N, C-alpha and C positions, 0 to 999 in steps of 0.2 A: 763465274761458272757458265759455260755455254749450254745451249738447249740440249745437245746430244748427251752431255755428261749428266745433266739433271734427269733426262729420260731414263738413262741406264740405272741411276740410283733408285728412282721410283720403281722400276721394274724389279730390281733386286729386293726391295722392301716388300713389295706385293708378293713376290715369290716365296719369301720366308714366311709371311703371314699365311699364305695359302697352304704351305707344307704343314705347318703346325695345326691348321684347321682340319686338314684331311686326316692326319695321323692321330690327332687328339691325344698327346702324350699325358694329359692330365688324368686320363682314366686308367686305373690299374687293370692288368689282365686277370680275368676271373674265369671260372668254369660256367657251365650252363646255368646252374643255380647261383645267381649272383649274390644271394643272401648267405650261401654256404659254400665258399671255396673249399676244395678238398685240402685237408691238412697235409703238411709236409710229410712224405714217407708213407701216407696211407695207401693201402692196397685197394684199388677199385675193383669192381666186379669183373673187369677184364683180366685181373690177375697181374696188372702192371703197376708198379709203384710210381707214385707221383713225385717228380723230382723238383717241382717248384710250386709257387703259390703261397699265400699267407697261411700261417698255422691258426686255424680257428678253434681247434681243440685245446684242452688244458695241457700244461707242461707235463712231462713224463712223470714227475714226482707228485703230481696232483691228480685228483679225480673230480668228477662232477659233484660228488658229495661235498668236497671242500669248497666248491664254487657256489653252492647254494646261498641265496640271499638270506639275511636274518629273518625277514618276513617271507617265508617260503611260499605263501599264497600268491606272491607276485608272479610266479611261474605260470599261473593260469592265464596271464596276458602273454600271447605269443611273442611280443616284442621283448619280454623279460625272460624267455626260456634260456636255459644254461647252454654253454657252447657244446657242440657235438663232440663227444668223447670217442676218439678212435685210437687211443694209446693202449696197446695190448696189455701192458702191465697194470693199467688202472682197473679198480674194482667196478667201475661204472662204464667200462668200454662197451660200445654198441657193436654187436657182431650179428650179421645176417647175410643174406645172399647178395646184398649190395655193398656191404662193408666187411671185407674178408680179413682174416688174420694171415700174417706172413707164414710161408711154409716152414721156416726155421724157428718159429716162435715156440718156446717151451717155458711154461711158467716156473718160476723159482722163488721160494722153495716149494716143493710138493710134499705133502704129509699124508701118511696112511690114516684113513678115517676109521676111528674106533667105534663103529656101529655094526650091527648085524647086516650082512649082505645076502643076496639070493643064492650065493655059492660060496663054498669054503676055499675055492681056488683063488689065491691072491694075485692080481695083475695090476696094471696101471689104473684100471677103472676103480680101484679101491682108494685112490688118492684124490686130494683136492689141495688147493693152496691153503696154507696154514690157517689164515683167518677164517676162511669158509669152513674148513674141517672142524675147527673149534666150535663154531656156531651150530653146525649140523649135529654135532655130538650133544650139545646142550639141548637142542630141539628134540632129538630122539629120546633123551632122558626125561624131558618134561612130558612128552607124550606117554612114555612108559608109566609115569606116575598116575596117569589118567586111565591106565590099563589099555592103552592103544599101542599097537605094534607097527612100527615103521621100519622098512627094510630098504637098504641101498641096493640099487640095481646097476647103475653105471655113473661113475664120476668122471675123472679126467680121461680124455681120449686124445692121443697125439694126432698130428696131421697125417703121419704115415699110416696109423691105424684107421683113421677115417677114410683115407684114400683106398685102403685095402677093402674096407666094408663096402664102399661105393662100387668099386670095380667088381667085387664078388657078386653084388646084387645085379649089376649091369650084365655080367656074364651069364647069370642064371635066369634072369627075367627080362633082360633088355634095358637099354639106356633110359628109355622113357619111364619105365617102372622105377628104376633106381633114382632118377631125377625127382620123382614124386615122393618116394618113401624114404629116401636117404639124404642127409645133408651132403652137399658137395664139399670136398676138402677145403678147409679154410673158413667155411661158413658156419661151423658148429660151435656153439658156446662151450661144449665140453672141452675144447682145446684150451680155453682160458683157465681151466682148473677151478672155475667158479660155479659150474653147473653140475647138478646131480639129479638123476632120475630115481624116484623112490616108488615103492609099492607097499603091499601088505599081505601077510599070509591069508587074510580074508578072501583074497582072489588069487591065491597061489603065486603071488609076487609078479604077476604079469603087468605089462605096461599097456593098459587099455583105458578108454574113457570111463569105464565103470568104476575105476578107482575113485572118481569124484563122489560116488554114491556110498562109499564105505565110510566107516567111522574114522579111519585114518585119513582118507581123502578130505572129508569135511573138516577135520581138525587142522590139517595142513593148510587148507584154503583160508581158514580164519586166524591161524596163529603163526604161520611161517614168517610173516613180516617182523614179528617180535625178535626174530633171530637174524634179521638182515636178508632174508630170502623173499622172493616173489614167485608166484606162478607165472612163468615168463610168457606163456602162450595161452591166454585166457579165452574163454568161450565168447564168441561174437566179435572177436578182434582179428579174424583171419585176414581181412582186407588191409589191415594196418601192419600186422607183423609179417604176413606172407607165409605163416605156418598154421597148420591145423591146431585145434584145441588139444592141449596136452596138460592135463591136470597133474601129471606126475613129474613134469620137468620144472625143477626149481633152480633159480639163478640168484647167486649172492651178489648184492649191490651195496651192502652196508646198512646199518640200522636206520639212519636218518632218511636215506633215499627210499628204502623199502617201505617205511611207514608212510612216506608221502605218496608213493605210487599206489599203495594199498588203499589208503583213505580217499584218494581221488580217482581210483579205478582207472589208472593209466598204465600203458605199456612203456617200455623204454623208447620206442619209436615216437610216441606222443610226447614223452618227457623232453625229447630233443627236437620236437616239431618236424619230424620226417615221417614218411610213409612209404610202404611198398606199393607196387603197381595195383591200383584198385580195380583195374579191368581184368586182372589175372584170376581166373576161376579155379586154376589148378594149385591149390594150397599144398604145402609140403610138410614134412615132419623132420625134426632135428634128431634123427636116429643114426 
C-alpha cells in the first residue's frame, strides 16, 4: 500500500468519525423540556397536533390512576411522578391552556345526570361521562342526608359551545376580557365530560367565591374526594394551575387519585410535575 492510498483511507476514516461526532445520532430528538417530550398526537397550545416523538403519557386504555405505584407516597419524589396524561379519554387527563383537547373530541358515552340543576331546561350541560355522573349523583344524595342542597349548574360543554361562549364574550366585551374570563376552546375541562360546576340555593345557585363559605361549599370541599372529585382550582394555587380560585368547579379523577390529591393538597399540575407560567399575573376562569 503506497503513501497516497494510506492517506486517502485515513482521511475517509477521520471524515466518518467527524460526521458522527457533529450529528450525534446517539441523542433522540426531544422538545424543549427534555424530561417531558410531547406525547404522540397531543395538541399543544398552538393548536397543532404533534406528529412525532415518544409517547410519555399512558396508553389510551389506561389512566394515571392505573399507573400509580403501590406505595403512592413515592410520588412526593419528583423522580417518581406519574407520566403526564394527555389522553382525552382518560379520567386523569390534564387539560388547561397548555394542554388542549382536540376540536373533534366528544366523550362517549355521555349520561344525563340525575341531580337538581339551576334550570329545568335540559341541554348538554346536564350530562357527564357515565362514571362521573354516577359518582356526582351519590355525592348529592349523601349531602342531602345531611340537609345540604347541592345544585348542578354546568356539566359537559362541547368544543363548539365553548367556542360560541368565547366569541360571544369577545364580541360583547372585547377579546382581552374574553381571554381573562372565558376558557379558550379546547382548554376547558367541561369538554372532557368529567367536570361540573355546582352551587347551592343558599346563594341563589350562582358561581361565585362565596360558595366556599356556604354549608354546601364547605361540605363539598371536605367530602368530594370520597366520590372521586377534587376542587380543581383551589385557593392559592393560581400560579400553578393558571386559573382563578373556583370552589364550585369539580373535576372527576377517580377515587384513588382524588384521595391522594386531597390528602396531599395537590393540583393535577403538581401531580404531573408541570406548572403554568408563574410570571403570568392575569389568571383565568374555566367558564
